[in-house]
C-alpha atoms as an extended CHARMM CRD file, in Angstrom:
* protein
*
       193  EXT
         1         1  MET       CA             17.9550000000       27.9140000000      -14.8370000000  PROA      1               0.0000000000
         2         2  LYS       CA             15.4000000000       26.3740000000      -12.1340000000  PROA      2               0.0000000000
         3         3  LYS       CA             14.8800000000       23.1280000000      -12.6570000000  PROA      3               0.0000000000
         4         4  THR       CA             10.7350000000       22.0750000000      -12.3440000000  PROA      4               0.0000000000
         5         5  THR       CA              9.8460000000       18.6400000000      -11.1870000000  PROA      5               0.0000000000
         6         6  LYS       CA              6.9900000000       16.7290000000      -12.5810000000  PROA      6               0.0000000000
         7         7  LYS       CA              3.7780000000       16.6250000000      -10.3430000000  PROA      7               0.0000000000
         8         8  ASN       CA              3.1130000000       13.3410000000       -9.8990000000  PROA      8               0.0000000000
         9         9  LYS       CA             -0.2640000000       11.8980000000      -10.2110000000  PROA      9               0.0000000000
        10        10  ILE       CA             -1.4680000000       10.0550000000       -7.2900000000  PROA      10              0.0000000000
        11        11  LEU       CA             -4.2530000000        7.6770000000       -7.3110000000  PROA      11              0.0000000000
        12        12  VAL       CA             -5.2180000000        5.2160000000       -3.5160000000  PROA      12              0.0000000000
        13        13  ALA       CA             -7.3600000000        2.3760000000       -3.0200000000  PROA      13              0.0000000000
        14        14  GLY       CA             -8.8330000000        3.3730000000       -0.1690000000  PROA      14              0.0000000000
        15        15  ASN       CA            -11.3420000000        5.8770000000        2.3430000000  PROA      15              0.0000000000
        16        16  LYS       CA            -10.0380000000        8.9200000000        2.8280000000  PROA      16              0.0000000000
        17        17  GLU       CA            -12.6400000000        9.4280000000        5.6810000000  PROA      17              0.0000000000
        18        18  TYR       CA            -10.8080000000        6.6360000000        7.6680000000  PROA      18              0.0000000000
        19        19  GLY       CA             -7.5960000000        5.3880000000        8.7470000000  PROA      19              0.0000000000
        20        20  LEU       CA             -4.3090000000        5.1380000000        6.8870000000  PROA      20              0.0000000000
        21        21  ALA       CA             -5.9940000000        7.1060000000        3.5720000000  PROA      21              0.0000000000
        22        22  LYS       CA             -6.9680000000        9.6870000000        5.6320000000  PROA      22              0.0000000000
        23        23  GLU       CA             -3.5080000000       10.8800000000        6.9990000000  PROA      23              0.0000000000
        24        24  ILE       CA             -2.9010000000        9.6190000000        3.4500000000  PROA      24              0.0000000000
        25        25  ALA       CA             -5.6240000000       12.2820000000        1.8630000000  PROA      25              0.0000000000
        26        26  VAL       CA             -3.6640000000       15.2510000000        4.2500000000  PROA      26              0.0000000000
        27        27  LEU       CA             -0.3090000000       14.8660000000        2.6290000000  PROA      27              0.0000000000
        28        28  TYR       CA             -1.4460000000       14.3390000000       -0.9810000000  PROA      28              0.0000000000
        29        29  PRO       CA             -4.3560000000       16.3420000000       -1.1310000000  PROA      29              0.0000000000
        30        30  THR       CA             -5.3300000000       16.1680000000       -4.8420000000  PROA      30              0.0000000000
        31        31  ALA       CA             -4.8670000000       12.2580000000       -4.5960000000  PROA      31              0.0000000000
        32        32  PHE       CA             -7.9980000000       10.2030000000       -5.8290000000  PROA      32              0.0000000000
        33        33  PHE       CA             -9.2520000000        7.5260000000       -3.6940000000  PROA      33              0.0000000000
        34        34  ALA       CA            -10.8150000000        4.4370000000       -4.9030000000  PROA      34              0.0000000000
        35        35  SER       CA            -13.6980000000        3.3320000000       -2.7970000000  PROA      35              0.0000000000
        36        36  ARG       CA            -16.9500000000        2.4010000000       -1.8670000000  PROA      36              0.0000000000
        37        37  THR       CA            -17.3890000000        5.6590000000       -1.2730000000  PROA      37              0.0000000000
        38        38  THR       CA            -16.6840000000        7.1060000000       -4.9200000000  PROA      38              0.0000000000
        39        39  GLY       CA            -18.1440000000        4.1630000000       -6.8740000000  PROA      39              0.0000000000
        40        40  TYR       CA            -15.5340000000        1.8580000000       -6.3410000000  PROA      40              0.0000000000
        41        41  ASP       CA            -16.3410000000       -1.8450000000       -4.6340000000  PROA      41              0.0000000000
        42        42  LEU       CA            -12.8860000000       -3.5390000000       -4.5050000000  PROA      42              0.0000000000
        43        43  GLY       CA            -13.9460000000       -6.8120000000       -3.3670000000  PROA      43              0.0000000000
        44        44  CYS       CA            -15.0670000000       -7.9370000000       -6.3670000000  PROA      44              0.0000000000
        45        45  LYS       CA            -13.7360000000       -8.5920000000       -9.6200000000  PROA      45              0.0000000000
        46        46  ASP       CA            -15.1470000000       -5.7540000000      -11.7770000000  PROA      46              0.0000000000
        47        47  GLY       CA            -13.7460000000       -3.7750000000       -9.3820000000  PROA      47              0.0000000000
        48        48  HSD       CA            -10.6910000000       -4.3450000000       -9.5320000000  PROA      48              0.0000000000
        49        49  THR       CA            -10.7560000000       -4.5830000000      -13.3070000000  PROA      49              0.0000000000
        50        50  LYS       CA            -12.6300000000       -1.0030000000      -13.1090000000  PROA      50              0.0000000000
        51        51  PHE       CA             -9.8890000000        0.2090000000      -10.9440000000  PROA      51              0.0000000000
        52        52  ALA       CA             -7.1900000000       -0.8520000000      -12.8250000000  PROA      52              0.0000000000
        53        53  GLU       CA             -8.2950000000        0.8740000000      -16.0000000000  PROA      53              0.0000000000
        54        54  LEU       CA             -8.5720000000        4.0070000000      -13.9340000000  PROA      54              0.0000000000
        55        55  SER       CA             -4.6650000000        3.2910000000      -13.0000000000  PROA      55              0.0000000000
        56        56  LEU       CA             -3.2240000000        3.7360000000      -16.1360000000  PROA      56              0.0000000000
        57        57  SER       CA             -4.1230000000        7.4900000000      -16.0480000000  PROA      57              0.0000000000
        58        58  TYR       CA             -1.4860000000        7.8100000000      -12.7090000000  PROA      58              0.0000000000
        59        59  ASP       CA              1.7480000000        7.4350000000      -11.4260000000  PROA      59              0.0000000000
        60        60  ILE       CA              1.2340000000        6.0200000000       -8.2680000000  PROA      60              0.0000000000
        61        61  ILE       CA             -0.8110000000        3.8110000000       -6.8530000000  PROA      61              0.0000000000
        62        62  ILE       CA             -1.0580000000        3.5370000000       -3.2780000000  PROA      62              0.0000000000
        63        63  ASN       CA             -2.9590000000       -0.3550000000       -2.4100000000  PROA      63              0.0000000000
        64        64  CYS       CA             -3.7490000000       -0.0020000000        0.9470000000  PROA      64              0.0000000000
        65        65  SER       CA             -7.5450000000       -1.0250000000        0.9340000000  PROA      65              0.0000000000
        66        66  ALA       CA             -8.1740000000       -2.7010000000        4.0210000000  PROA      66              0.0000000000
        67        67  LEU       CA             -9.5280000000       -5.7860000000        1.6060000000  PROA      67              0.0000000000
        68        68  TYR       CA            -10.1420000000       -9.4370000000        2.6840000000  PROA      68              0.0000000000
        69        69  LYS       CA            -10.5870000000      -12.5240000000        0.9470000000  PROA      69              0.0000000000
        70        70  PHE       CA             -7.3570000000      -11.8200000000       -0.5140000000  PROA      70              0.0000000000
        71        71  HSD       CA             -8.5080000000       -9.0780000000       -2.9840000000  PROA      71              0.0000000000
        72        72  GLN       CA             -5.7280000000       -6.5970000000       -2.3000000000  PROA      72              0.0000000000
        73        73  THR       CA             -3.4890000000       -8.9460000000       -3.7600000000  PROA      73              0.0000000000
        74        74  VAL       CA             -5.8720000000       -9.8110000000       -6.6560000000  PROA      74              0.0000000000
        75        75  LEU       CA             -6.4760000000       -5.7430000000       -6.7110000000  PROA      75              0.0000000000
        76        76  LEU       CA             -2.4250000000       -5.6450000000       -7.5490000000  PROA      76              0.0000000000
        77        77  ASP       CA             -2.6400000000       -8.1720000000       -9.9500000000  PROA      77              0.0000000000
        78        78  ALA       CA             -4.9720000000       -6.4590000000      -11.2260000000  PROA      78              0.0000000000
        79        79  ILE       CA             -3.0920000000       -3.4950000000      -11.4710000000  PROA      79              0.0000000000
        80        80  TYR       CA              0.3020000000       -4.4870000000      -12.7630000000  PROA      80              0.0000000000
        81        81  LYS       CA             -1.0680000000       -6.8200000000      -15.3790000000  PROA      81              0.0000000000
        82        82  LYS       CA             -3.0830000000       -4.1550000000      -17.0450000000  PROA      82              0.0000000000
        83        83  SER       CA             -0.0930000000       -1.3880000000      -16.8480000000  PROA      83              0.0000000000
        84        84  VAL       CA              2.2660000000       -4.3790000000      -18.6430000000  PROA      84              0.0000000000
        85        85  GLU       CA             -0.3370000000       -4.8630000000      -21.4860000000  PROA      85              0.0000000000
        86        86  ASN       CA             -0.4390000000       -1.1310000000      -21.9860000000  PROA      86              0.0000000000
        87        87  ASN       CA              3.1490000000       -0.3620000000      -22.1970000000  PROA      87              0.0000000000
        88        88  LYS       CA              2.7690000000        2.3090000000      -18.9880000000  PROA      88              0.0000000000
        89        89  ALA       CA              5.4300000000        1.7350000000      -16.0910000000  PROA      89              0.0000000000
        90        90  PRO       CA              3.7210000000        3.0940000000      -12.7110000000  PROA      90              0.0000000000
        91        91  TYR       CA              4.7520000000        2.8430000000       -8.8660000000  PROA      91              0.0000000000
        92        92  ILE       CA              2.8240000000        0.5310000000       -7.3140000000  PROA      92              0.0000000000
        93        93  ILE       CA              3.3690000000        1.0310000000       -3.2540000000  PROA      93              0.0000000000
        94        94  ASN       CA              1.5130000000       -1.7810000000       -1.1020000000  PROA      94              0.0000000000
        95        95  ILE       CA              0.7570000000       -1.6590000000        2.6480000000  PROA      95              0.0000000000
        96        96  GLY       CA              1.0150000000       -4.7240000000        4.3390000000  PROA      96              0.0000000000
        97        97  SER       CA              1.0060000000       -5.8220000000        7.5640000000  PROA      97              0.0000000000
        98        98  THR       CA              3.8610000000       -7.0080000000        9.9880000000  PROA      98              0.0000000000
        99        99  THR       CA              1.6650000000       -9.6720000000       11.0500000000  PROA      99              0.0000000000
       100       100  ASP       CA              3.1390000000      -11.7120000000        8.0000000000  PROA      100             0.0000000000
       101       101  ARG       CA              5.7970000000      -12.6070000000        9.9630000000  PROA      101             0.0000000000
       102       102  VAL       CA              3.2620000000      -14.8870000000       12.7570000000  PROA      102             0.0000000000
       103       103  LYS       CA              4.8260000000      -18.4740000000       11.9650000000  PROA      103             0.0000000000
       104       104  GLY       CA              2.6090000000      -21.3790000000       14.3210000000  PROA      104             0.0000000000
       105       105  GLY       CA             -0.8510000000      -22.3700000000       13.7260000000  PROA      105             0.0000000000
       106       106  LYS       CA             -3.5850000000      -19.3330000000       13.6950000000  PROA      106             0.0000000000
       107       107  THR       CA             -7.0600000000      -19.5570000000       12.3750000000  PROA      107             0.0000000000
       108       108  TRP       CA             -7.0500000000      -16.3190000000       11.4890000000  PROA      108             0.0000000000
       109       109  LEU       CA             -7.1740000000      -15.4520000000        7.7760000000  PROA      109             0.0000000000
       110       110  TYR       CA             -5.3320000000      -11.5240000000        8.0640000000  PROA      110             0.0000000000
       111       111  ASN       CA             -2.0840000000      -12.6060000000        8.4560000000  PROA      111             0.0000000000
       112       112  ALA       CA             -1.9110000000      -15.7790000000        5.6490000000  PROA      112             0.0000000000
       113       113  GLU       CA             -3.8530000000      -12.4020000000        3.1340000000  PROA      113             0.0000000000
       114       114  LYS       CA             -1.0530000000      -10.7270000000        4.3170000000  PROA      114             0.0000000000
       115       115  LYS       CA              1.7410000000      -12.8110000000        3.7610000000  PROA      115             0.0000000000
       116       116  ALA       CA              0.4810000000      -13.5550000000        0.0110000000  PROA      116             0.0000000000
       117       117  LEU       CA              0.6530000000       -9.5930000000       -0.7250000000  PROA      117             0.0000000000
       118       118  ARG       CA              4.1880000000       -9.6480000000        1.0070000000  PROA      118             0.0000000000
       119       119  ASP       CA              4.8130000000      -13.0640000000       -1.5020000000  PROA      119             0.0000000000
       120       120  TYR       CA              3.3860000000      -11.2840000000       -4.2200000000  PROA      120             0.0000000000
       121       121  CYS       CA              4.6580000000       -7.9280000000       -4.2610000000  PROA      121             0.0000000000
       122       122  ASN       CA              8.0390000000       -9.4100000000       -3.9870000000  PROA      122             0.0000000000
       123       123  SER       CA              7.3260000000      -11.7670000000       -7.0750000000  PROA      123             0.0000000000
       124       124  LEU       CA              5.9640000000       -8.8600000000       -9.7240000000  PROA      124             0.0000000000
       125       125  GLY       CA              8.7380000000       -6.4600000000       -7.9770000000  PROA      125             0.0000000000
       126       126  ILE       CA             11.9510000000       -8.2800000000       -8.7140000000  PROA      126             0.0000000000
       127       127  ASN       CA             10.5200000000       -9.1160000000      -12.1540000000  PROA      127             0.0000000000
       128       128  SER       CA              9.9660000000       -5.3850000000      -12.7060000000  PROA      128             0.0000000000
       129       129  VAL       CA             13.6960000000       -4.4760000000      -11.7070000000  PROA      129             0.0000000000
       130       130  TRP       CA             15.5440000000       -7.2430000000      -14.0870000000  PROA      130             0.0000000000
       131       131  GLY       CA             12.8000000000       -6.8600000000      -16.7510000000  PROA      131             0.0000000000
       132       132  ILE       CA              9.6220000000       -4.6220000000      -17.0580000000  PROA      132             0.0000000000
       133       133  GLY       CA              7.0320000000       -3.3320000000      -15.9340000000  PROA      133             0.0000000000
       134       134  PRO       CA              5.6210000000       -1.2180000000      -12.5530000000  PROA      134             0.0000000000
       135       135  LYS       CA              8.2180000000       -0.3640000000       -9.9680000000  PROA      135             0.0000000000
       136       136  VAL       CA              6.4340000000       -2.4050000000       -6.8020000000  PROA      136             0.0000000000
       137       137  THR       CA              7.2210000000       -1.5550000000       -3.1670000000  PROA      137             0.0000000000
       138       138  LEU       CA              6.1200000000       -3.2250000000        0.2770000000  PROA      138             0.0000000000
       139       139  ILE       CA              5.3810000000       -1.3670000000        3.2850000000  PROA      139             0.0000000000
       140       140  SER       CA              4.4710000000       -2.9560000000        6.0510000000  PROA      140             0.0000000000
       141       141  PHE       CA              3.0570000000       -1.5570000000        9.2710000000  PROA      141             0.0000000000
       142       142  GLY       CA              3.1060000000       -3.3250000000       12.9690000000  PROA      142             0.0000000000
       143       143  THR       CA             -0.0710000000       -1.9550000000       14.8970000000  PROA      143             0.0000000000
       144       144  LEU       CA             -1.6500000000        1.2530000000       14.7160000000  PROA      144             0.0000000000
       145       145  ASP       CA             -3.2220000000        3.7370000000       15.9950000000  PROA      145             0.0000000000
       146       146  VAL       CA             -6.5860000000        3.6680000000       14.0270000000  PROA      146             0.0000000000
       147       147  VAL       CA             -7.3760000000        0.5470000000       16.0770000000  PROA      147             0.0000000000
       148       148  GLN       CA             -5.6760000000        0.9030000000       19.4860000000  PROA      148             0.0000000000
       149       149  GLU       CA             -9.2470000000        0.6510000000       21.0810000000  PROA      149             0.0000000000
       150       150  LYS       CA             -8.7610000000       -2.7870000000       20.0030000000  PROA      150             0.0000000000
       151       151  HSD       CA             -5.6220000000       -4.0190000000       21.7630000000  PROA      151             0.0000000000
       152       152  PRO       CA             -5.7260000000       -1.1070000000       24.6270000000  PROA      152             0.0000000000
       153       153  THR       CA             -2.3870000000       -2.6700000000       26.5410000000  PROA      153             0.0000000000
       154       154  ARG       CA             -0.5910000000       -2.6470000000       22.6380000000  PROA      154             0.0000000000
       155       155  LYS       CA              1.7570000000        0.0990000000       21.7490000000  PROA      155             0.0000000000
       156       156  CYS       CA              0.3590000000        1.5610000000       18.8210000000  PROA      156             0.0000000000
       157       157  MET       CA              2.2190000000        3.4810000000       15.4370000000  PROA      157             0.0000000000
       158       158  LYS       CA              0.5320000000        6.3950000000       15.1970000000  PROA      158             0.0000000000
       159       159  THR       CA             -1.2120000000        6.3070000000       11.4360000000  PROA      159             0.0000000000
       160       160  LYS       CA             -0.0040000000       10.4420000000       10.4080000000  PROA      160             0.0000000000
       161       161  GLN       CA              3.7830000000        8.8660000000       11.1250000000  PROA      161             0.0000000000
       162       162  ALA       CA              2.6950000000        5.7060000000        8.3890000000  PROA      162             0.0000000000
       163       163  ALA       CA              2.0550000000        8.2310000000        5.7690000000  PROA      163             0.0000000000
       164       164  GLU       CA              4.8690000000       10.0640000000        6.3460000000  PROA      164             0.0000000000
       165       165  TYR       CA              7.0130000000        6.3090000000        5.6700000000  PROA      165             0.0000000000
       166       166  ILE       CA              5.0200000000        6.3640000000        2.7950000000  PROA      166             0.0000000000
       167       167  LYS       CA              5.7580000000       10.2770000000        1.6560000000  PROA      167             0.0000000000
       168       168  TRP       CA              9.4760000000        9.3190000000        2.0670000000  PROA      168             0.0000000000
       169       169  ILE       CA              9.3300000000        6.3890000000       -0.5010000000  PROA      169             0.0000000000
       170       170  ILE       CA              7.3770000000        8.3740000000       -2.8760000000  PROA      170             0.0000000000
       171       171  GLU       CA             10.8350000000       10.9930000000       -2.3670000000  PROA      171             0.0000000000
       172       172  GLN       CA             12.9100000000        8.3540000000       -3.3490000000  PROA      172             0.0000000000
       173       173  PRO       CA             15.2880000000        8.5370000000       -6.7510000000  PROA      173             0.0000000000
       174       174  LYS       CA             12.9070000000        7.1930000000       -8.9990000000  PROA      174             0.0000000000
       175       175  GLU       CA             15.1730000000        4.8360000000      -10.4440000000  PROA      175             0.0000000000
       176       176  LEU       CA             15.4650000000        3.2720000000       -6.8940000000  PROA      176             0.0000000000
       177       177  CYS       CA             13.2360000000        0.8470000000       -6.3490000000  PROA      177             0.0000000000
       178       178  ILE       CA             12.6950000000       -0.1350000000       -2.3200000000  PROA      178             0.0000000000
       179       179  ASN       CA             11.8080000000       -3.5780000000       -2.4170000000  PROA      179             0.0000000000
       180       180  GLU       CA             10.1980000000       -3.9820000000        1.1420000000  PROA      180             0.0000000000
       181       181  ILE       CA              9.8430000000       -2.0120000000        4.7320000000  PROA      181             0.0000000000
       182       182  SER       CA              8.7690000000       -3.6880000000        7.3480000000  PROA      182             0.0000000000
       183       183  ILE       CA              8.1120000000       -1.2310000000       10.5910000000  PROA      183             0.0000000000
       184       184  ASP       CA              7.0550000000       -2.2910000000       14.0020000000  PROA      184             0.0000000000
       185       185  PRO       CA              6.5230000000       -0.2810000000       17.1520000000  PROA      185             0.0000000000
       186       186  MET       CA              8.3770000000       -1.3310000000       19.8740000000  PROA      186             0.0000000000
       187       187  GLN       CA              6.4400000000       -3.0430000000       23.0410000000  PROA      187             0.0000000000
       188       188  ASP       CA              9.1360000000       -2.9740000000       25.5830000000  PROA      188             0.0000000000
       189       189  LYS       CA              8.4190000000        0.6300000000       27.8690000000  PROA      189             0.0000000000
       190       190  LEU       CA             12.3300000000        0.9240000000       27.9900000000  PROA      190             0.0000000000
       191       191  TRP       CA             12.4560000000        2.5610000000       25.0970000000  PROA      191             0.0000000000
       192       192  TYR       CA              9.7000000000        5.3500000000       25.7940000000  PROA      192             0.0000000000
       193       193  LYS       CA             11.7850000000        6.9210000000       28.5800000000  PROA      193             0.0000000000
């Protein structure tokens, strides 16, 4: 008898017309994408609450919206807490940035936001591994080709390849949690010969 597998319902925080979300849409055309274009303003508390309510109907939530002012971390918090309140255990995959490893003084808030996301993902992830709640993964990418014009001399990772790594994570056995992955494109030209 052939084993049937349940098809996961996927919710993505992001605009499917842009960047990484666009490549995720290619891999998962039936996923729902929540952004301002679909009536979800993820840059405010009401938007977080609305998205968290919506997330209760999904198996996998990909938190990849390019949010600022720590809204990506706050959105994770809303999803996680709403899931626990409702005895749900979705898989939450958060898209970070390898800029979260930057040491040294910076006046750029982006790397601090990504550090906060990383720290909170690790905290929630370990809580769920040893307790109850959603499974949480952080996958951080170095510079993606969607911003190649902004960084013309930098080697960039193809956004399509980044989406394929997300797919790889989703396809791992459900009883395992990949806590964190960090991927950077090599900058030395010797790697491209």
